[in-house]
C-alpha positions, 0 to 999 in steps of 0.5 A: 788280354795276351798277344802269342807273337814272334818276332818276325812274323810279317802279320804279327806286325800288322795285328800289333801295329793296328792294334797301336793305332787304336790304344790297346798296347799289350806286350807280346808273349813271343812263342814260337810256330816252329816248336809247337808251343803248347801255350799257341797250340791251345789258343789257335789250333793252326799253330799260327801267330798273331793270336789274340786271348781275349779277357774272356778267354776267346782266341782271335786268329789272322791279322784281318781278323784282328783288325776286323774286330778293332774296328768293332770295338774301338770305332771311330769316333774315339778311335781312328780308322784303320779304313779312314772315310768311307768315301775313301775307304775303297781304294785303303783297302785294294792297296793293303789288299795288294800289300798283303797279297805279296806277304803270303807270297813273301812268307810262304818261300820263305816257310818253305824254305826252311822245311827244303831250302831256296835251292829245291824251291826258288827256282821251282815253278811254285816258286818263281810264281810267288817270286811273281807275286812278290815283285808285282805286288811290290811294283802295283804298290810303289805305283801307288805310292803316292796315294797313301797316306805319310803323316798323319794317323797311318791308315791299313794301306798304310801300315800293310805296305810299311809291312811289306816293305821292312818284311822284304828288306828282312828276308829278301835284301840280298836278292838280284830281282827285288825292285827298288821301290823308292816311293815303299822306302820314303814311305817306309821311313815317313812311317818308321818314327812313329811309335806304332811302327818303330816298336814293331818293326822286325827282327833276327834274335841273335 
């Protein structure tokens, strides 16, 4: 298999963390989506990361679809479930959904800045709405941080919450509008010592 990825995408981190937890540890093949990399374009017409190319050549795109494939092909009890027991699955997916909404708003903001500039986007109606999505998402997740496991085997809500927190710190830590989220910070500190989180933490190459 081949995992086409970059070093900063929160979607890559989410998928790769889930893959490692499911026992599928693949060293990523780094590509630049902005450079129209032919390897990525051949596997994914949208040229987005992550893209997982299976052994038979089938490409899987979008982080949450990769997670669904993992759940289907590496089910519990042989492998840890990313949604936990059925009784609590709705809560896990609800919390993960909050994180994913804020992650998406964050990525849209960074991408739009790349093709314009912060001053040309952040204060526009669309930019302010994306900011609101980030802030409200983080605050709602912060209010439910106590429901997210900090030990044991991480479920999808824990993976998504830590991914959101660390991506916000990478991209927006200097912004006055970024809310304080001590619960999410503690959650990130608890999980980032685990190999699947430590090895996938985003970084900007020198």
